[in-house]
VOPAGU-2260 file (C-alpha; in pm, 1 decimal, decimal comma):
REM VOPAGU-2260
SITE   aa  ch    i         X         Y         Z
SITE  MET   A    0       0,0       0,0       0,0
SITE  THR   A    1     134,1     343,2     -92,0
SITE  ASN   A    2      91,0     603,3     180,1
SITE  ARG   A    3     151,0     976,0     143,5
SITE  ARG   A    4     512,1     955,2     267,1
SITE  THR   A    5     595,2     674,4      24,1
SITE  PHE   A    6     429,5     861,6    -262,6
SITE  LEU   A    7     627,4    1179,6    -191,6
SITE  ALA   A    8     951,3     982,6    -168,6
SITE  GLN   A    9     879,9     811,5    -499,1
SITE  ALA   A   10     786,8    1143,5    -660,2
SITE  GLY   A   11    1109,1    1295,3    -534,0
SITE  LEU   A   12    1312,0    1011,6    -682,3
SITE  ALA   A   13    1133,0    1052,1   -1014,1
SITE  SER   A   14    1202,2    1424,6   -1019,2
SITE  ALA   A   15    1566,7    1364,8    -938,1
SITE  ALA   A   16    1592,1    1106,6   -1215,4
SITE  ILE   A   17    1458,9    1355,9   -1468,4
SITE  MET   A   18    1706,1    1618,3   -1349,8
SITE  LEU   A   19    1992,1    1371,1   -1383,1
SITE  ALA   A   20    1873,1    1239,0   -1718,7
SITE  PRO   A   21    1730,6    1516,3   -1937,9
SITE  GLY   A   22    1662,6    1259,3   -2207,6
SITE  LEU   A   23    1372,4    1136,0   -1995,2
SITE  LEU   A   24    1194,4    1462,2   -2074,5
SITE  ARG   A   25    1176,5    1354,2   -2438,0
SITE  ALA   A   26    1041,9    1015,8   -2337,7
SITE  ALA   A   27     773,3    1195,2   -2137,7
SITE  GLY   A   28     678,3    1392,0   -2448,8
SITE  LYS   A   29     801,8    1727,8   -2322,7
SITE  HIS   A   30    1028,3    1841,7   -2605,9
SITE  TYR   A   31    1119,1    1723,4   -2953,4
SITE  PRO   A   32    1357,4    1865,0   -3214,3
SITE  GLY   A   33    1175,2    2064,7   -3477,5
SITE  LEU   A   34    1281,3    2174,5   -3825,1
SITE  GLN   A   35    1201,0    2503,5   -3996,4
SITE  LEU   A   36    1114,2    2388,1   -4348,1
SITE  TYR   A   37    1283,9    2695,3   -4495,2
SITE  THR   A   38    1599,3    2488,4   -4444,2
SITE  LEU   A   39    1490,8    2275,5   -4742,4
SITE  ARG   A   40    1338,5    2552,4   -4952,9
SITE  ASP   A   41    1532,5    2440,9   -5263,1
SITE  GLN   A   42    1419,6    2079,7   -5233,1
SITE  LEU   A   43    1052,7    2115,8   -5136,3
SITE  PRO   A   44     914,4    2249,7   -5467,3
SITE  LYS   A   45    1063,4    1953,7   -5654,5
SITE  ASP   A   46     928,6    1672,9   -5435,1
SITE  VAL   A   47     729,8    1785,2   -5133,9
SITE  LYS   A   48     622,4    1433,1   -5034,9
SITE  GLY   A   49     972,4    1291,5   -5061,3
SITE  VAL   A   50    1125,7    1579,0   -4866,5
SITE  ILE   A   51     879,0    1549,2   -4579,5
SITE  ALA   A   52     947,5    1175,1   -4557,6
SITE  LYS   A   53    1320,6    1248,2   -4534,2
SITE  VAL   A   54    1263,0    1507,2   -4262,3
SITE  ALA   A   55    1088,4    1243,1   -4052,9
SITE  LYS   A   56    1361,7     989,6   -4130,2
SITE  ALA   A   57    1621,7    1240,4   -4008,3
SITE  GLY   A   58    1460,8    1221,9   -3663,6
SITE  TYR   A   59    1246,6    1532,0   -3639,9
SITE  LYS   A   60     903,6    1519,9   -3479,1
SITE  GLU   A   61     790,1    1877,7   -3546,9
SITE  VAL   A   62     815,5    2115,8   -3839,2
SITE  GLU   A   63     763,0    2487,3   -3865,1
SITE  THR   A   64     605,7    2579,4   -4195,7
SITE  PHE   A   65     674,6    2862,2   -4437,0
SITE  GLY   A   66     590,0    2945,2   -4794,6
SITE  TYR   A   67     212,5    2909,1   -4801,5
SITE  ASP   A   68      75,8    3039,9   -5131,6
SITE  MET   A   69    -282,9    3157,8   -5161,0
SITE  LYS   A   70    -320,1    2987,6   -5500,3
SITE  THR   A   71    -100,8    2677,8   -5480,6
SITE  GLY   A   72     -99,0    2602,5   -5107,5
SITE  TYR   A   73     212,5    2423,2   -4991,4
SITE  TRP   A   74     410,5    2336,1   -5302,9
SITE  GLY   A   75     102,5    2223,8   -5490,3
SITE  LEU   A   76     -77,2    2060,9   -5197,2
SITE  HIS   A   77    -392,2    2206,5   -5044,1
SITE  THR   A   78    -358,3    2280,5   -4674,3
SITE  ALA   A   79    -555,6    1975,6   -4559,4
SITE  ASP   A   80    -354,1    1748,2   -4788,8
SITE  PHE   A   81     -29,3    1894,1   -4662,5
SITE  GLY   A   82    -147,2    1841,4   -4305,8
SITE  LYS   A   83    -226,3    1477,7   -4386,2
SITE  LEU   A   84     119,8    1437,6   -4536,6
SITE  LEU   A   85     275,9    1559,3   -4212,3
SITE  LYS   A   86      55,1    1331,8   -4003,7
SITE  ASP   A   87     128,2    1030,0   -4223,5
SITE  ASN   A   88     498,3    1087,3   -4154,5
SITE  GLY   A   89     453,3    1122,8   -3779,2
SITE  LEU   A   90     505,7    1498,7   -3781,1
SITE  THR   A   91     320,5    1779,0   -3607,1
SITE  THR   A   92     349,3    2152,2   -3670,6
SITE  PRO   A   93     326,0    2388,8   -3374,3
SITE  SER   A   94     392,7    2703,2   -3574,1
SITE  GLY   A   95     414,9    2859,6   -3916,4
SITE  HIS   A   96     575,1    3169,4   -4064,8
SITE  TYR   A   97     321,3    3397,0   -4232,3
SITE  GLY   A   98     407,1    3740,8   -4367,7
SITE  ILE   A   99     138,3    3997,6   -4287,8
SITE  ASP   A  100     289,5    4319,0   -4423,6
SITE  SER   A  101     -49,8    4409,0   -4571,3
SITE  PHE   A  102    -187,6    4426,1   -4219,4
SITE  PHE   A  103      94,9    4648,4   -4093,6
SITE  GLY   A  104      87,0    4866,4   -4404,4
SITE  LYS   A  105    -281,3    4907,2   -4487,3
SITE  GLY   A  106    -452,6    4749,5   -4189,2
SITE  ASP   A  107    -594,4    4480,5   -4420,3
SITE  THR   A  108    -707,7    4181,6   -4212,9
SITE  ASP   A  109    -808,5    3952,6   -4501,6
SITE  GLU   A  110    -462,9    3800,7   -4545,8
SITE  LEU   A  111    -416,2    3751,0   -4170,2
SITE  LYS   A  112    -753,5    3579,0   -4139,5
SITE  ARG   A  113    -669,1    3350,2   -4431,1
SITE  TYR   A  114    -344,2    3250,7   -4264,2
SITE  ILE   A  115    -528,9    3186,9   -3940,2
SITE  GLU   A  116    -753,0    2938,7   -4120,1
SITE  VAL   A  117    -446,5    2769,9   -4268,2
SITE  ALA   A  118    -284,1    2746,8   -3925,1
SITE  LYS   A  119    -600,2    2604,8   -3770,3
SITE  THR   A  120    -631,5    2343,0   -4044,5
SITE  LEU   A  121    -274,1    2231,0   -3976,3
SITE  GLY   A  122    -329,0    2221,9   -3602,2
SITE  GLN   A  123     -76,2    2496,4   -3533,5
SITE  THR   A  124     -68,9    2707,4   -3219,4
SITE  TYR   A  125     145,3    3000,3   -3333,1
SITE  VAL   A  126     109,7    3232,9   -3631,8
SITE  VAL   A  127     462,7    3372,3   -3647,9
SITE  ILE   A  128     559,8    3695,9   -3821,8
SITE  PRO   A  129     887,2    3603,0   -3996,7
SITE  SER   A  130    1008,0    3959,4   -4058,5
SITE  LEU   A  131     889,5    4314,4   -4117,2
SITE  ASN   A  132     925,0    4567,5   -4394,7
SITE  GLY   A  133    1193,3    4809,1   -4279,5
SITE  GLU   A  134     987,2    5101,7   -4408,8
SITE  PHE   A  135     745,6    5049,3   -4118,5
SITE  ILE   A  136    1002,1    5088,5   -3838,6
SITE  LYS   A  137    1235,2    5378,3   -3915,4
SITE  THR   A  138    1149,2    5579,2   -3603,9
SITE  VAL   A  139    1056,1    5506,7   -3243,6
SITE  ASP   A  140     701,5    5629,1   -3302,5
SITE  GLU   A  141     666,7    5400,2   -3602,7
SITE  CYS   A  142     793,6    5109,6   -3393,3
SITE  LYS   A  143     535,2    5186,2   -3125,6
SITE  ALA   A  144     264,8    5194,6   -3393,5
SITE  VAL   A  145     378,7    4852,3   -3520,7
SITE  ALA   A  146     371,5    4718,1   -3165,7
SITE  GLU   A  147      12,2    4835,5   -3128,4
SITE  LYS   A  148     -77,8    4664,4   -3454,7
SITE  MET   A  149      87,5    4347,2   -3326,3
SITE  ASN   A  150    -141,8    4361,2   -3025,3
SITE  LYS   A  151    -441,2    4395,2   -3257,3
SITE  ALA   A  152    -323,7    4106,8   -3478,1
SITE  ALA   A  153    -271,1    3898,1   -3164,6
SITE  ASP   A  154    -627,7    3974,8   -3054,2
SITE  ILE   A  155    -755,4    3848,9   -3390,2
SITE  CYS   A  156    -548,2    3532,4   -3350,8
SITE  LYS   A  157    -671,2    3483,3   -2994,9
SITE  ALA   A  158   -1033,8    3501,8   -3109,7
SITE  SER   A  159    -960,1    3197,0   -3325,9
SITE  GLY   A  160    -777,3    3008,9   -3051,3
SITE  LEU   A  161    -429,7    3089,5   -3185,1
SITE  LYS   A  162    -129,8    3290,0   -3066,1
SITE  LEU   A  163      80,8    3548,2   -3247,9
SITE  GLY   A  164     459,0    3521,2   -3253,6
SITE  TYR   A  165     744,7    3735,5   -3381,1
SITE  HIS   A  166    1071,9    3601,4   -3526,0
SITE  ASN   A  167    1379,7    3823,8   -3520,3
SITE  HIS   A  168    1670,2    3880,6   -3755,3
SITE  ASN   A  169    1944,9    4127,4   -3660,5
SITE  PHE   A  170    1802,0    4457,9   -3788,7
SITE  GLU   A  171    1582,1    4477,6   -3479,2
SITE  TRP   A  172    1880,1    4610,5   -3279,6
SITE  LYS   A  173    1960,5    4897,0   -3516,0
SITE  PRO   A  174    1978,6    5216,0   -3302,1
SITE  LEU   A  175    1680,3    5446,4   -3346,2
SITE  GLY   A  176    1806,6    5729,9   -3131,9
SITE  GLY   A  177    1793,4    5784,1   -2758,4
SITE  GLY   A  178    1915,7    5430,6   -2697,7
SITE  ALA   A  179    1597,4    5278,4   -2840,2
SITE  THR   A  180    1578,1    4981,1   -3074,6
SITE  PHE   A  181    1285,9    4816,7   -3248,4
SITE  TYR   A  182    1330,6    4498,0   -3044,9
SITE  ASP   A  183    1327,2    4675,1   -2710,1
SITE  THR   A  184    1024,4    4874,0   -2825,1
SITE  ILE   A  185     810,8    4577,4   -2921,2
SITE  LEU   A  186     902,1    4392,1   -2602,8
SITE  ALA   A  187     796,7    4696,6   -2401,5
SITE  GLU   A  188     490,3    4796,1   -2603,0
SITE  THR   A  189     328,2    4460,1   -2684,6
SITE  ASP   A  190     109,2    4267,5   -2442,6
SITE  PRO   A  191     316,7    3975,2   -2304,9
SITE  LYS   A  192      -2,0    3770,3   -2277,1
SITE  LEU   A  193     -74,5    3816,0   -2646,3
SITE  VAL   A  194     251,0    3854,7   -2839,1
SITE  HIS   A  195     497,4    3568,0   -2805,1
SITE  MET   A  196     857,0    3581,7   -2919,8
SITE  GLU   A  197    1052,4    3335,3   -3129,4
SITE  MET   A  198    1424,1    3392,2   -3075,1
SITE  ASP   A  199    1648,9    3317,9   -3369,5
SITE  ILE   A  200    1968,0    3254,6   -3174,4
SITE  PHE   A  201    2201,2    3294,2   -3472,9
SITE  TRP   A  202    2067,0    3638,6   -3557,4
SITE  VAL   A  203    2078,9    3749,9   -3194,0
SITE  VAL   A  204    2446,1    3654,9   -3175,8
SITE  ARG   A  205    2517,3    3811,7   -3514,0
SITE  ALA   A  206    2361,9    4134,9   -3386,9
SITE  GLY   A  207    2617,5    4135,2   -3106,2
SITE  GLN   A  208    2357,7    4051,3   -2841,1
SITE  ASP   A  209    2363,8    3788,9   -2564,5
SITE  PRO   A  210    2079,1    3532,7   -2597,8
SITE  ILE   A  211    2103,2    3423,8   -2234,5
SITE  LYS   A  212    2077,4    3779,2   -2099,7
SITE  ILE   A  213    1775,6    3849,4   -2319,1
SITE  LEU   A  214    1604,4    3524,0   -2218,4
SITE  LYS   A  215    1659,0    3594,5   -1850,0
SITE  LYS   A  216    1550,5    3957,3   -1873,6
SITE  HIS   A  217    1232,2    3869,6   -2061,5
SITE  SER   A  218    1154,9    3531,2   -1910,4
SITE  GLY   A  219     811,4    3411,1   -2012,5
SITE  ARG   A  220     806,5    3601,7   -2342,8
SITE  TYR   A  221     969,2    3326,5   -2546,6
SITE  ALA   A  222     774,3    3024,2   -2665,6
SITE  LEU   A  223    1004,0    2910,2   -2946,7
SITE  VAL   A  224    1367,8    2936,9   -3050,4
SITE  HIS   A  225    1551,2    2876,8   -3375,6
SITE  VAL   A  226    1851,9    2661,4   -3303,0
SITE  LYS   A  227    2087,2    2781,9   -3575,6
SITE  ASP   A  228    2466,4    2761,6   -3553,9
SITE  ARG   A  229    2728,4    3006,6   -3681,7
SITE  ASP   A  230    3023,6    2896,1   -3892,3
SITE  LYS   A  231    3349,4    2954,5   -3706,6
SITE  THR   A  232    3532,3    3108,1   -4001,7
SITE  LYS   A  233    3264,0    3235,2   -4239,3
SITE  THR   A  234    3060,6    3399,6   -3966,4
SITE  ASP   A  235    2779,1    3516,3   -4192,9
SITE  LEU   A  236    2700,8    3151,5   -4274,6
SITE  ASN   A  237    2536,7    2866,2   -4084,6
SITE  THR   A  238    2671,2    2522,3   -4012,7
SITE  GLU   A  239    2546,2    2202,9   -3849,0
SITE  ILE   A  240    2446,0    2235,2   -3483,4
SITE  GLY   A  241    2747,3    2168,7   -3263,9
SITE  LYS   A  242    3005,0    2246,7   -3532,5
SITE  GLY   A  243    2984,4    2623,3   -3503,9
SITE  SER   A  244    3074,3    2890,8   -3250,3
SITE  ILE   A  245    2745,4    2929,4   -3062,4
SITE  ASP   A  246    2739,0    2780,0   -2711,2
SITE  PHE   A  247    2409,2    2594,9   -2724,7
SITE  LYS   A  248    2502,3    2386,7   -2420,2
SITE  ALA   A  249    2460,5    2704,2   -2214,6
SITE  ILE   A  250    2180,1    2865,0   -2413,8
SITE  ILE   A  251    1933,1    2574,3   -2432,2
SITE  PRO   A  252    1897,6    2533,3   -2051,2
SITE  ALA   A  253    1846,9    2910,0   -2024,1
SITE  ALA   A  254    1579,3    2890,0   -2292,8
SITE  ARG   A  255    1399,8    2611,9   -2105,8
SITE  ALA   A  256    1415,4    2812,7   -1783,8
SITE  ALA   A  257    1265,6    3111,3   -1968,6
SITE  GLY   A  258     967,6    2904,7   -2081,0
SITE  VAL   A  259    1063,8    2793,9   -2431,5
SITE  THR   A  260     880,0    2478,2   -2536,8
SITE  HIS   A  261     971,2    2444,6   -2905,5
SITE  PHE   A  262    1329,9    2408,6   -3026,0
SITE  ILE   A  263    1337,9    2443,8   -3402,7
SITE  MET   A  264    1651,4    2380,7   -3607,1
SITE  GLU   A  265    1708,6    2601,2   -3908,1
SITE  GLN   A  266    2001,8    2613,0   -4146,7
SITE  GLU   A  267    2002,1    2867,1   -4426,9
SITE  ASN   A  268    2295,3    2725,0   -4623,7
SITE  PHE   A  269    2491,6    2402,2   -4669,7
SITE  THR   A  270    2867,5    2387,1   -4730,3
SITE  ASN   A  271    3013,0    2070,4   -4883,5
SITE  ILE   A  272    2750,8    1842,9   -4730,8
SITE  ASP   A  273    2432,2    1674,5   -4844,3
SITE  PRO   A  274    2136,0    1862,2   -4692,2
SITE  TYR   A  275    1979,6    1545,3   -4554,1
SITE  VAL   A  276    2305,6    1434,3   -4394,1
SITE  SER   A  277    2333,0    1783,3   -4248,9
SITE  ILE   A  278    1985,7    1797,1   -4094,8
SITE  THR   A  279    2032,3    1445,8   -3953,6
SITE  GLU   A  280    2360,6    1546,7   -3786,5
SITE  SER   A  281    2194,5    1851,0   -3633,2
SITE  CYS   A  282    1896,8    1650,3   -3510,7
SITE  ASN   A  283    2121,4    1391,3   -3348,3
SITE  TYR   A  284    2321,9    1663,1   -3172,9
SITE  MET   A  285    2004,0    1827,3   -3046,9
SITE  LYS   A  286    1871,1    1499,7   -2910,5
SITE  ASN   A  287    2187,8    1340,4   -2774,4
SITE  THR   A  288    2392,0    1640,6   -2660,8
SITE  LEU   A  289    2141,7    1920,0   -2600,9
SITE  HIS   A  290    1869,3    1677,8   -2485,4
SITE  VAL   A  291    1600,1    1853,2   -2687,1
């Protein structure tokens, strides 16, 4: 018979085991390596079904989508068919990148609402803004106006049971005067309950910023990260996770502590390596070394 004292002792041992063996978190279904499909943007249009099968074979369990076309869907597949393709290969998709410049420029909600329907069909949680037109954010006041529009877009997403995210590059830290930057402005001016951040670690580092400091300072704002390494010699290029200069062994625990639940590998270029060998190497490193 298990009494309260025995139960607490057993629970304590279980918690200790998880702390000593981070891999158990994966077994419990907590985290899985994801892949941003932009990584295979050259391959997908030629054979979308074959590429998705190879992504699953490489060891990924999640994908982040990009490239939805209003006329052709995902590389010739309607949204529902693309969702079935993912499911048939054992893949889920927590998030997708959807450009909504028309909303920020003209206040047009039609495109945003269409993307929301796409995201819902795929079972996604996050509609992520991949970037912004630089013409919208040249001054602090313009940045504040964009932040307010983000709040409004997030409200529209929330009404449909979804969440809005924002993915950074490095231009977000360009000085605007008075010590302000676009990134600091949107973090300060958007509702933390509505607008969720996706940190692209490579671009943060390339901007001369410290990912760990940002994660700690804004704990709770980050739901997703792009795990993207930086080539040690050609620093404007990516390389396989673990081969570059970024200290993911320190960053990933800080990301977990800050509330990140989706760790998405992205590689924007390949150097002297087959893309599928590359993404497999990165996935293995994420699972076996970073315990994602």
